Kinemage of the C-alpha trace (Angstrom):
@kinemage 1
@onewidth
@group {chain A} dominant
@subgroup {mainchain}
@vectorlist {calphas} color= white
{ca met a 1} P 107.560 -35.631 -12.646
{ca his a 2} L 109.227 -32.245 -13.105
{ca ala a 3} L 112.135 -30.707 -15.022
{ca thr a 4} L 113.866 -28.495 -12.481
{ca phe a 5} L 115.942 -25.436 -13.318
{ca asp a 6} L 118.041 -22.992 -11.310
{ca thr a 7} L 119.691 -20.087 -13.094
{ca gly a 8} L 121.196 -18.497 -10.007
{ca gln a 9} L 119.459 -15.251 -10.974
{ca asp a 10} L 116.803 -13.307 -9.131
{ca glu a 11} L 113.241 -13.071 -10.394
{ca trp a 12} L 112.819 -10.357 -13.004
{ca thr a 13} L 109.704 -8.267 -13.633
{ca gly a 14} L 109.261 -6.068 -16.696
{ca pro a 15} L 107.031 -5.045 -19.602
{ca leu a 16} L 106.257 -7.286 -22.549
{ca ala a 17} L 108.549 -7.104 -25.544
{ca trp a 18} L 106.957 -5.651 -28.694
{ca gly a 19} L 106.292 -9.023 -30.324
{ca gln a 20} L 104.880 -10.394 -27.087
{ca arg a 21} L 102.569 -7.391 -26.843
{ca ser a 22} L 101.342 -7.994 -30.390
{ca ile a 23} L 100.348 -11.604 -29.793
{ca trp a 24} L 99.019 -10.815 -26.305
{ca glu a 25} L 96.548 -8.339 -27.807
{ca ala a 26} L 95.415 -10.889 -30.391
{ca ile a 27} L 94.903 -13.495 -27.669
{ca arg a 28} L 92.978 -11.097 -25.431
{ca gln a 29} L 90.660 -10.152 -28.304
{ca val a 30} L 89.673 -13.792 -28.720
{ca gly a 31} L 89.171 -14.288 -24.977
{ca pro a 32} L 89.428 -17.325 -22.690
{ca ser a 33} L 86.927 -19.389 -24.698
{ca gly a 34} L 89.155 -19.445 -27.785
{ca asp a 35} L 92.692 -18.478 -26.799
{ca arg a 36} L 93.900 -22.092 -27.053
{ca tyr a 37} L 93.728 -21.484 -30.828
{ca phe a 38} L 97.104 -19.735 -30.442
{ca asn a 39} L 98.836 -22.698 -28.749
{ca phe a 40} L 101.234 -24.632 -30.955
{ca ser a 41} L 103.660 -27.508 -30.646
{ca arg a 42} L 106.783 -29.276 -31.772
{ca val a 43} L 107.529 -32.997 -31.568
{ca val a 44} L 111.253 -33.577 -31.058
{ca gln a 45} L 112.764 -36.919 -32.017
{ca val a 46} L 115.372 -37.978 -29.488
{ca pro a 47} L 118.673 -38.160 -31.443
{ca arg a 48} L 119.936 -41.641 -32.244
{ca gly a 49} L 123.444 -40.686 -31.195
{ca ala a 50} L 122.471 -39.436 -27.730
{ca pro a 51} L 124.638 -41.071 -25.007
{ca ala a 52} L 121.554 -41.750 -22.863
{ca thr a 53} L 117.810 -41.578 -23.541
{ca asp a 54} L 116.292 -42.668 -20.246
{ca val a 55} L 113.595 -40.511 -18.667
{ca ala a 56} L 115.856 -38.929 -16.013
{ca thr a 57} L 118.435 -37.852 -18.618
{ca val a 58} L 115.846 -36.289 -20.912
{ca val a 59} L 114.118 -34.502 -18.025
{ca ala a 60} L 117.480 -33.088 -16.909
{ca ala a 61} L 118.139 -31.889 -20.486
{ca leu a 62} L 114.795 -30.103 -20.480
{ca gly a 63} L 115.837 -28.282 -17.312
{ca val a 64} L 119.036 -27.120 -19.038
{ca val a 65} L 117.065 -25.727 -21.992
{ca val a 66} L 114.519 -23.942 -19.783
{ca ala a 67} L 117.340 -22.360 -17.778
{ca arg a 68} L 118.987 -21.219 -21.038
{ca his a 69} L 115.986 -19.171 -22.275
{ca asp a 70} L 114.235 -16.824 -19.852
{ca ser a 71} L 111.128 -16.627 -22.064
{ca leu a 72} L 110.380 -20.256 -21.128
{ca arg a 73} L 110.243 -19.205 -17.470
{ca thr a 74} L 107.937 -16.211 -17.803
{ca arg a 75} L 104.351 -15.638 -16.707
{ca val a 76} L 102.173 -12.762 -17.905
{ca arg a 77} L 100.042 -10.842 -15.419
{ca gln a 78} L 97.956 -7.690 -15.531
{ca gly a 79} L 98.464 -4.588 -13.459
{ca ala a 80} L 96.462 -1.431 -12.970
{ca gly a 81} L 94.161 -0.694 -15.894
{ca gly a 82} L 94.771 -4.130 -17.393
{ca glu a 83} L 98.319 -3.288 -18.525
{ca pro a 84} L 100.250 -6.568 -19.010
{ca tyr a 85} L 103.646 -7.252 -17.502
{ca gln a 86} L 105.738 -10.381 -17.075
{ca val a 87} L 107.565 -12.112 -14.261
{ca val a 88} L 110.563 -14.297 -15.164
{ca ala a 89} L 111.537 -16.892 -12.559
{ca gly a 90} L 115.138 -17.644 -11.676
{ca gly a 91} L 114.326 -21.187 -10.603
{ca gly a 92} L 111.487 -23.670 -10.490
{ca ala a 93} L 110.146 -26.899 -11.947
{ca ile a 94} L 108.185 -27.575 -15.163
{ca pro a 95} L 105.707 -30.510 -15.036
{ca val a 96} L 106.485 -33.384 -17.411
{ca glu a 97} L 103.959 -36.040 -18.479
{ca ile a 98} L 104.689 -39.586 -19.635
{ca val a 99} L 102.500 -40.603 -22.606
{ca glu a 100} L 102.200 -43.584 -24.914
{ca ser a 101} L 102.421 -41.765 -28.251
{ca ala a 102} L 102.858 -38.359 -29.849
{ca ala a 103} L 99.147 -38.480 -30.652
{ca glu a 104} L 98.734 -36.869 -27.213
{ca glu a 105} L 100.038 -33.690 -28.844
{ca glu a 106} L 96.528 -32.664 -29.921
{ca arg a 107} L 95.163 -32.996 -26.382
{ca leu a 108} L 98.028 -30.985 -24.893
{ca val a 109} L 97.671 -28.228 -27.473
{ca gly a 110} L 93.925 -28.009 -26.804
{ca val a 111} L 94.334 -27.032 -23.147
{ca arg a 112} L 94.495 -23.276 -22.624
{ca phe a 113} L 97.300 -21.664 -20.642
{ca glu a 114} L 96.556 -19.725 -17.483
{ca phe a 115} L 98.942 -16.917 -18.323
{ca gly a 116} L 99.506 -15.660 -14.801
{ca ser a 117} L 100.216 -19.013 -13.170
{ca asp a 118} L 101.131 -21.666 -15.780
{ca trp a 119} L 104.603 -22.037 -17.175
{ca pro a 120} L 104.532 -21.175 -20.914
{ca leu a 121} L 105.905 -24.594 -21.877
{ca arg a 122} L 103.990 -27.878 -21.578
{ca val a 123} L 106.001 -31.121 -21.947
{ca ala a 124} L 105.247 -34.806 -22.493
{ca leu a 125} L 107.651 -37.697 -23.084
{ca val a 126} L 106.833 -40.638 -25.346
{ca val a 127} L 108.475 -43.600 -23.607
{ca thr a 128} L 108.968 -47.173 -24.800
{ca ala a 129} L 110.697 -49.809 -22.653
{ca gly a 130} L 112.087 -47.137 -20.375
{ca gln a 131} L 113.626 -45.079 -23.197
{ca val a 132} L 112.339 -41.738 -24.473
{ca arg a 133} L 111.611 -41.769 -28.205
{ca glu a 134} L 109.987 -38.342 -28.644
{ca val a 135} L 109.431 -35.171 -26.654
{ca val a 136} L 106.205 -33.209 -27.186
{ca leu a 137} L 106.644 -29.477 -26.536
{ca val a 138} L 103.555 -27.244 -26.389
{ca phe a 139} L 104.161 -23.489 -26.342
{ca cys a 140} L 102.197 -20.521 -25.128
{ca his a 141} L 102.419 -18.087 -28.036
{ca val a 142} L 103.293 -15.147 -25.756
{ca ala a 143} L 106.543 -16.920 -24.868
{ca ala a 144} L 107.566 -18.144 -28.320
{ca asp a 145} L 106.789 -17.930 -32.011
{ca gly a 146} L 107.368 -20.703 -34.537
{ca tyr a 147} L 110.999 -19.801 -35.169
{ca ala a 148} L 111.696 -19.693 -31.421
{ca ala a 149} L 110.064 -23.103 -30.973
{ca asp a 150} L 112.443 -24.513 -33.584
{ca leu a 151} L 115.369 -23.045 -31.606
{ca val a 152} L 114.117 -24.750 -28.436
{ca ala a 153} L 113.762 -28.073 -30.266
{ca arg a 154} L 117.286 -27.704 -31.672
{ca asp a 155} L 118.722 -26.849 -28.231
{ca leu a 156} L 117.066 -29.891 -26.686
{ca arg a 157} L 118.597 -32.162 -29.328
{ca leu a 158} L 122.034 -30.575 -28.810
{ca thr a 159} L 121.767 -30.904 -25.040
{ca leu a 160} L 120.971 -34.599 -25.356
{ca leu a 161} L 123.906 -35.078 -27.725
{ca arg a 162} L 126.556 -32.825 -26.150
{ca gly a 163} L 125.396 -31.785 -22.696
{ca ala a 164} L 124.594 -28.165 -23.636
{ca pro a 165} L 124.168 -25.972 -26.748
{ca pro a 166} L 127.049 -23.623 -27.626
{ca gly a 167} L 127.032 -19.863 -27.102
{ca glu a 168} L 124.908 -17.454 -25.074
{ca pro a 169} L 121.670 -16.339 -26.751
{ca glu a 170} L 120.116 -12.916 -26.276
{ca gln a 171} L 117.697 -13.014 -23.351
{ca leu a 172} L 114.187 -11.653 -23.222
{ca arg a 173} L 115.108 -9.051 -20.597
{ca glu a 174} L 117.940 -7.801 -22.824
{ca leu a 175} L 115.521 -7.473 -25.727
{ca val a 176} L 113.086 -5.479 -23.569
{ca ala a 177} L 115.907 -3.150 -22.519
{ca ala a 178} L 116.943 -2.551 -26.148
{ca gln a 179} L 113.352 -1.767 -27.124
{ca ser a 180} L 113.309 0.966 -24.493
{ca gly a 181} L 116.552 2.440 -25.827
{ca gln a 182} L 118.493 1.743 -29.009
{ca asp a 183} L 115.497 0.319 -30.931
{ca val a 184} L 113.154 3.286 -30.401
{ca ser a 185} L 114.244 5.107 -33.567
{ca arg a 186} L 113.614 2.004 -35.654
{ca ser a 187} L 110.109 1.770 -34.199
{ca glu a 188} L 109.469 5.419 -35.095
{ca arg a 189} L 110.441 4.794 -38.721
{ca ala a 190} L 108.166 1.767 -38.874
{ca met a 191} L 105.204 3.727 -37.524
{ca glu a 192} L 105.787 6.489 -40.109
{ca phe a 193} L 105.744 3.795 -42.801
{ca trp a 194} L 102.450 2.348 -41.534
{ca ala a 195} L 100.789 5.746 -41.248
{ca ala a 196} L 101.795 6.707 -44.802
{ca arg a 197} L 100.345 3.522 -46.333
{ca ser a 198} L 97.216 3.025 -44.273
{ca leu a 199} L 93.961 2.447 -46.151
{ca gly a 200} L 92.226 4.536 -43.495
{ca gly a 201} L 90.142 1.669 -42.144
{ca pro a 202} L 89.492 -2.064 -42.467
{ca leu a 203} L 89.762 -3.499 -45.979
{ca leu a 204} L 86.632 -5.622 -45.532
{ca asp a 205} L 84.082 -3.091 -44.262
{ca arg a 206} L 80.757 -4.060 -45.876
{ca arg a 207} L 78.652 -5.940 -43.342
{ca arg a 208} L 76.406 -8.740 -44.566
{ca glu a 209} L 74.118 -11.378 -43.127
{ca pro a 210} L 76.367 -14.014 -41.507
{ca ser a 211} L 76.343 -17.650 -42.582
{ca asp a 212} L 74.978 -20.430 -40.402
{ca gly a 213} L 77.421 -22.131 -38.048
{ca pro a 214} L 80.584 -20.625 -36.543
{ca arg a 215} L 81.104 -16.977 -37.405
{ca tyr a 216} L 84.589 -17.607 -38.821
{ca gln a 217} L 84.465 -20.142 -41.669
{ca arg a 218} L 87.501 -21.866 -43.153
{ca ala a 219} L 88.508 -23.615 -46.357
{ca ala a 220} L 91.794 -25.004 -47.635
{ca ile a 221} L 93.354 -25.756 -50.997
{ca phe a 222} L 95.987 -28.434 -51.534
{ca ser a 223} L 97.700 -27.400 -54.743
{ca pro a 224} L 100.933 -28.893 -56.109
{ca ala a 225} L 100.447 -26.735 -59.222
{ca met a 226} L 100.354 -23.485 -57.224
{ca asp a 227} L 103.387 -24.634 -55.236
{ca arg a 228} L 105.377 -25.226 -58.408
{ca ala a 229} L 104.237 -21.984 -60.054
{ca ser a 230} L 105.054 -19.945 -56.938
{ca arg a 231} L 108.622 -21.266 -57.123
{ca val a 232} L 108.893 -20.320 -60.795
{ca leu a 233} L 107.725 -16.796 -59.969
{ca ala a 234} L 110.002 -16.612 -56.923
{ca gln a 235} L 113.024 -17.228 -59.132
{ca arg a 236} L 111.756 -14.730 -61.696
{ca tyr a 237} L 111.394 -11.914 -59.157
{ca gly a 238} L 114.208 -12.743 -56.754
{ca val a 239} L 111.985 -13.432 -53.734
{ca asn a 240} L 110.820 -16.578 -51.967
{ca gly a 241} L 107.626 -18.491 -52.663
{ca ser a 242} L 106.014 -17.046 -49.553
{ca thr a 243} L 106.126 -13.529 -51.017
{ca ile a 244} L 104.417 -14.725 -54.210
{ca leu a 245} L 101.557 -16.284 -52.227
{ca leu a 246} L 101.303 -13.196 -50.007
{ca val a 247} L 100.896 -10.847 -52.967
{ca ala a 248} L 98.374 -13.157 -54.668
{ca ala a 249} L 96.261 -13.395 -51.510
{ca cys a 250} L 96.410 -9.632 -51.040
{ca val a 251} L 95.242 -8.976 -54.598
{ca leu a 252} L 92.320 -11.379 -54.347
{ca val a 253} L 90.977 -10.208 -51.000
{ca gly a 254} L 91.101 -6.666 -52.394
{ca arg a 255} L 89.036 -7.749 -55.368
{ca ala a 256} L 86.594 -9.545 -53.065
{ca ala a 257} L 86.250 -6.297 -51.123
{ca gly a 258} L 85.742 -4.298 -54.332
{ca arg a 259} L 88.784 -2.107 -53.673
{ca pro a 260} L 91.343 -0.844 -56.235
{ca arg a 261} L 94.049 -0.982 -53.548
{ca ser a 262} L 94.414 -3.842 -51.120
{ca ala a 263} L 96.363 -4.332 -47.906
{ca met a 264} L 97.490 -7.389 -45.984
{ca thr a 265} L 99.594 -7.811 -42.870
{ca pro a 266} L 102.140 -10.649 -43.211
{ca leu a 267} L 103.661 -12.094 -40.061
{ca val a 268} L 107.389 -11.279 -40.191
{ca asn a 269} L 109.884 -13.170 -38.026
{ca asn a 270} L 112.025 -10.045 -37.296
{ca arg a 271} L 115.262 -11.973 -36.995
{ca phe a 272} L 117.196 -9.901 -39.510
{ca leu a 273} L 119.669 -8.584 -36.901
{ca ala a 274} L 122.412 -10.909 -35.658
{ca arg a 275} L 121.546 -10.293 -32.008
{ca his a 276} L 117.977 -11.521 -32.608
{ca ser a 277} L 118.928 -14.735 -34.387
{ca glu a 278} L 118.975 -16.896 -31.242
{ca val a 279} L 116.501 -15.152 -28.928
{ca val a 280} L 113.590 -17.317 -27.822
{ca thr a 281} L 110.465 -15.212 -27.532
{ca ser a 282} L 107.498 -14.169 -29.622
{ca leu a 283} L 109.476 -11.765 -31.787
{ca ala a 284} L 107.339 -11.936 -34.942
{ca gln a 285} L 105.106 -8.958 -35.754
{ca leu a 286} L 102.865 -7.890 -38.603
{ca gly a 287} L 104.194 -5.990 -41.584
{ca leu a 288} L 102.019 -3.949 -43.956
{ca leu a 289} L 101.787 -4.716 -47.676
{ca val a 290} L 99.696 -2.480 -49.950
{ca val a 291} L 99.271 -3.393 -53.638
{ca asp a 292} L 97.150 -2.432 -56.627
{ca ser a 293} L 94.436 -5.095 -56.747
{ca gly a 294} L 92.843 -3.772 -59.938
{ca gln a 295} L 95.487 -4.948 -62.402
{ca ala a 296} L 94.461 -8.077 -64.278
{ca asp a 297} L 97.941 -9.471 -64.942
{ca phe a 298} L 99.759 -10.862 -61.908
{ca asn a 299} L 103.179 -10.279 -63.443
{ca gln a 300} L 102.347 -6.568 -63.667
{ca val a 301} L 101.365 -6.608 -60.005
{ca met a 302} L 104.608 -8.345 -59.019
{ca ala a 303} L 106.696 -5.791 -60.870
{ca gly a 304} L 105.873 -3.276 -58.132
{ca ala a 305} L 104.959 -5.625 -55.328
{ca arg a 306} L 108.451 -7.061 -54.884
{ca ala a 307} L 109.791 -3.793 -53.481
{ca ala a 308} L 106.574 -3.232 -51.513
{ca ala a 309} L 106.930 -6.642 -49.851
{ca leu a 310} L 110.545 -5.993 -48.883
{ca arg a 311} L 109.519 -2.669 -47.319
{ca ala a 312} L 106.739 -4.448 -45.441
{ca tyr a 313} L 109.223 -6.930 -43.975
{ca arg a 314} L 111.678 -4.152 -43.067
{ca his a 315} L 109.053 -2.153 -41.141
{ca ala a 316} L 107.572 -4.949 -39.007
{ca tyr a 317} L 109.546 -4.190 -35.821
{ca tyr a 318} L 107.839 -1.547 -33.702
{ca asp a 319} L 106.280 -0.625 -30.380
{ca gln a 320} L 102.859 -2.274 -30.713
{ca ala a 321} L 101.162 -0.120 -28.055
{ca ala a 322} L 102.403 3.076 -29.694
{ca leu a 323} L 101.305 1.909 -33.156
{ca asn a 324} L 97.819 1.170 -31.822
{ca val a 325} L 97.508 4.800 -30.769
{ca arg a 326} L 98.961 6.038 -34.055
{ca leu a 327} L 96.614 4.046 -36.311
{ca ala a 328} L 93.449 4.218 -34.188
{ca gly a 329} L 91.668 1.310 -35.886
{ca ala a 330} L 93.095 1.658 -39.403
{ca asp a 331} L 94.439 -1.910 -39.501
{ca pro a 332} L 93.142 -3.769 -42.616
{ca leu a 333} L 92.394 -6.819 -40.381
{ca cys a 334} L 93.629 -9.208 -43.071
{ca cys a 335} L 96.689 -11.259 -42.122
{ca phe a 336} L 99.054 -13.731 -43.783
{ca asn a 337} L 101.107 -16.343 -41.954
{ca asp a 338} L 103.432 -18.705 -43.798
{ca gln a 339} L 104.157 -21.374 -41.194
{ca arg a 340} L 106.579 -23.361 -43.321
{ca ala a 341} L 110.224 -23.502 -42.323
{ca ala a 342} L 112.221 -20.842 -44.164
{ca glu a 343} L 114.298 -23.427 -46.010
{ca thr a 344} L 111.179 -24.924 -47.630
{ca thr a 345} L 109.907 -21.651 -49.124
{ca gly a 346} L 112.890 -21.097 -51.407
{ca val a 347} L 113.966 -24.579 -52.509
{ca pro a 348} L 114.500 -25.261 -56.238
{ca ile a 349} L 111.556 -26.093 -58.452
{ca pro a 350} L 110.914 -29.849 -58.371
{ca gly a 351} L 111.387 -31.376 -61.805
{ca gly a 352} L 110.117 -34.465 -63.523
{ca ala a 353} L 106.558 -35.496 -62.798
{ca glu a 354} L 103.558 -33.328 -63.493
{ca pro a 355} L 101.923 -31.645 -60.451
{ca gly a 356} L 99.283 -33.689 -58.654
{ca glu a 357} L 95.583 -32.951 -58.432
{ca thr a 358} L 94.210 -29.875 -56.680
{ca val a 359} L 91.873 -30.502 -53.742
{ca val a 360} L 89.705 -27.893 -51.987
{ca lys a 361} L 87.843 -28.742 -48.804
{ca ala a 362} L 86.068 -27.045 -45.913
{ca glu a 363} L 87.792 -26.927 -42.517
{ca ser a 364} L 86.219 -26.604 -39.071
{ca gly a 365} L 85.245 -23.028 -38.217
{ca leu a 366} L 85.867 -20.813 -35.197
{ca asp a 367} L 83.545 -18.776 -33.027
{ca glu a 368} L 86.117 -16.083 -32.199
{ca leu a 369} L 89.107 -14.586 -33.978
{ca asn a 370} L 90.932 -11.259 -34.001
{ca cys a 371} L 90.895 -10.561 -37.752
{ca arg a 372} L 88.393 -10.604 -40.621
{ca phe a 373} L 90.433 -12.549 -43.150
{ca cys a 374} L 93.448 -14.793 -42.508
{ca val a 375} L 95.666 -16.867 -44.772
{ca his a 376} L 97.770 -19.699 -43.327
{ca val a 377} L 100.327 -21.514 -45.485
{ca thr a 378} L 101.702 -24.913 -44.476
{ca gly a 379} L 103.148 -28.024 -46.107
{ca asn a 380} L 106.388 -29.224 -47.669
{ca pro a 381} L 107.679 -28.822 -51.239
{ca gly a 382} L 105.096 -30.327 -53.567
{ca gln a 383} L 102.505 -30.498 -50.756
{ca leu a 384} L 101.355 -26.897 -50.444
{ca lys a 385} L 98.307 -26.164 -48.292
{ca val a 386} L 96.745 -22.700 -48.194
{ca met a 387} L 93.930 -22.206 -45.692
{ca val a 388} L 91.750 -19.098 -45.527
{ca thr a 389} L 89.584 -18.043 -42.595
{ca ala a 390} L 86.900 -15.395 -43.113
{ca asp a 391} L 84.524 -13.478 -40.893
{ca thr a 392} L 81.128 -14.270 -42.406
{ca his a 393} L 79.865 -10.867 -41.283
{ca tyr a 394} L 82.011 -9.502 -44.145
{ca leu a 395} L 82.734 -12.368 -46.554
{ca gly a 396} L 80.443 -15.300 -47.314
{ca ala a 397} L 81.509 -18.854 -46.483
{ca gly a 398} L 80.538 -19.865 -50.024
{ca asp a 399} L 83.068 -17.389 -51.443
{ca leu a 400} L 86.075 -19.130 -49.911
{ca glu a 401} L 86.419 -21.984 -52.394
{ca thr a 402} L 86.047 -19.539 -55.283
{ca leu a 403} L 88.717 -17.283 -53.821
{ca leu a 404} L 91.159 -20.175 -53.315
{ca arg a 405} L 90.664 -21.467 -56.862
{ca glu a 406} L 91.132 -17.940 -58.218
{ca met a 407} L 94.351 -17.656 -56.207
{ca glu a 408} L 95.612 -20.867 -57.776
{ca ser a 409} L 94.609 -19.697 -61.260
{ca leu a 410} L 96.312 -16.313 -60.769
{ca val a 411} L 99.618 -17.814 -59.669
{ca val a 412} L 99.664 -20.722 -62.117
{ca ala a 413} L 98.804 -18.560 -65.125
{ca ala a 414} L 101.543 -16.076 -64.244
{ca gly a 415} L 104.092 -18.819 -63.585
């Protein structure tokens, strides 16, 4: 079964947008054996009020959504010298599977994309008695980031309810054109910002004997107390909870590295301009936060870090290829990605009951990754999960639990 689309437009070929280039480079560094790590998914509940929920209707709605966003119709290929470019189709058909439950999501996410030939969207329908209950969408990260995936899920729901979403979103090809013209000056300012604040090399630079097992070890903390404290501090400093966790992680990895100044690169969604609010692509790029990691009191750190974080977010939109040349390996290789929906990072502090118990546990490791230290934040209010991934050539696997508990202590004591 296939979801067909026909835009009436000719095939378009062009360079990658800046955010696409950023994630493409990260994927290529990992290589074919591990690039499925970057796949991600959304499970869309078919709306109760939809006029029809049979398979044919839902498949037709998928075709409408794919035609609406050219990033969902793109394939990435490599030209002379390995330079990537993309080809956006004007028409075609996306394969659609029928599955018994959304548990198939894990299997679909675990299959790598062939970037030059596969469509960047993989679809499965959960069907019961001839009616579709859920739609599993699996995205190639070059085509979409988390925010874009939420837009696609929203548009599918609206199409099922109303026949089509309202308005005309910015298209990928329009974004690429702007980045070759009106956005160049903004990229130049961002690169000046990065060059002025660079640490001059990777933050974690002391090689050590690696641990047994996968090179990249992981651990996670589930901490209602840190969630609550981060919200207290967010209100105190006029930021969201994500910024509090970012600064705390940056301070602690700097201390682990034995550095008085620490740097971390948060993933920034780059949808601050109105024209970017509806574009479906991988628009997110890394910002650069530099803080003083030697101060003992976290409130003292936050006094200066608030403005530093806002500057980091403001200067995360740039020509990735040009920045690579400018920095020449000065990236701190420590990243931060808050994967929670924006509305969950700034909600009021939950009242009433005391926070639940903190749990720290090891997670499965990875053989390949493109950075030396990563922080991923997930969960809902009251259910915060912070996972760290470390290259054991530079940071011991046994240090991860200590670092996570110190992060909790730092934030809770300050809050």
